C-alpha positions in Angstrom: -20.7 3.5 8.8 -18.1 0.9 8.1 -15.2 0.4 10.6 -12.7 1.8 8.1 -14.6 5.0 7.9 -14.4 5.6 11.6 -10.6 5.0 11.5 -10.3 7.6 8.7 -12.2 10.0 10.9 -9.9 9.3 13.8 -6.9 9.9 11.5 -8.3 13.2 10.4 -9.0 14.3 13.9 -5.5 13.5 15.1 -4.0 15.3 12.1 -6.1 18.3 12.9 -5.1 18.3 16.6 -1.4 18.0 15.7 -1.4 20.9 13.3 -3.5 23.2 15.6 -1.3 22.4 18.6 1.8 23.3 16.5 0.2 26.6 15.5 -0.9 27.4 19.0 2.6 26.7 20.4 4.2 28.9 17.8 1.8 31.8 18.5 2.4 31.5 22.3 6.2 31.5 21.8 5.9 34.6 19.6 4.4 36.6 22.5 5.9 34.8 25.6 9.4 33.4 25.0 10.2 30.5 27.2 12.3 31.5 30.2 14.1 29.1 32.5 17.3 27.3 32.9 19.2 25.8 29.9 17.9 22.2 30.7 14.3 23.3 30.6 14.8 25.2 27.3 16.5 22.1 25.8 13.6 19.9 26.7 11.1 22.5 25.3 13.1 22.7 22.1 13.1 18.9 21.7 9.4 18.7 22.3 8.8 21.5 19.8 11.0 19.8 17.2 8.9 16.6 17.6 5.7 18.5 17.2 7.0 20.3 14.2 8.0 16.9 12.6 4.6 15.5 13.3 2.9 18.6 11.8 5.2 18.3 8.8 4.2 14.6 8.3 0.5 15.6 8.4 1.0 18.3 5.8 3.1 15.9 3.6 0.4 13.2 3.8 -2.5 15.4 2.9 -0.8 17.5 0.2 2.2 15.4 -0.9 3.0 12.1 -2.5 1.1 10.0 0.0 -2.1 11.7 -1.1 -1.3 10.8 -4.7 -0.5 7.2 -3.7 -3.9 7.0 -1.9 -5.7 8.3 -4.9 -3.9 5.8 -7.1 -4.9 2.9 -4.8 -8.5 4.2 -4.8 -8.5 4.2 -8.6 -7.1 0.7 -8.8 -9.7 -0.5 -6.3 -12.5 1.2 -8.3 -11.3 -0.5 -11.5 -11.2 -3.9 -9.8 -14.7 -3.5 -8.5 -16.2 -2.3 -11.8 -14.6 -4.9 -13.9 -17.5 -5.4 -16.4 -16.8 -3.1 -19.3 -20.0 -3.7 -21.4 -18.7 -5.6 -24.4 -18.7 -9.1 -22.9 -15.2 -9.0 -21.6 -14.0 -8.5 -18.0 -10.8 -7.0 -16.7 -9.4 -7.4 -13.2 -6.6 -5.4 -11.7 -4.8 -6.1 -8.4 -1.8 -4.3 -6.9 0.4 -4.8 -3.9 2.5 -2.1 -2.2 6.3 -2.5 -2.0 7.8 -3.8 1.2 11.4 -4.0 2.5 11.8 -7.4 0.8 9.6 -7.3 -2.2 8.9 -4.8 -4.9 5.5 -3.4 -5.8 3.5 -5.6 -8.2 0.5 -5.1 -10.4 -1.5 -7.8 -12.2 -4.0 -7.1 -14.9 -6.1 -9.9 -16.5 -8.8 -9.8 -19.1 -11.2 -12.4 -20.4 -13.6 -12.5 -23.3 -17.0 -14.0 -22.9 -17.5 -16.2 -26.0 -21.3 -16.2 -25.5 -21.5 -12.4 -25.6 -22.6 -10.8 -28.8 -20.0 -8.7 -30.6 -20.7 -5.0 -30.5 -19.9 -2.7 -33.4 -17.5 0.1 -32.7 
């Protein structure tokens, strides 16, 4: 198991815990509404709002545009590692994610091997 794989497992576990905790709190509040002074209820509402935002972030990542971005990055990585295309030429693709100061970039280069025999199409 590579170090990156264990980090992915940790991310999945934390995502699962956040979503399950959110569901448990909602179910508990359905049957036992919080009672207490206004200050306590305000703190509980803030904590619940934070938990709801974290659960929303998890759902957005696994089912939203971040999942599509991850799939795209995996595809680009796969193309870069399998650059030999069988006809004597090679293709390499590299990409960088956008940052606050630089836009996203993608570079694709190809090269023909003059010693390789030509293949009929």
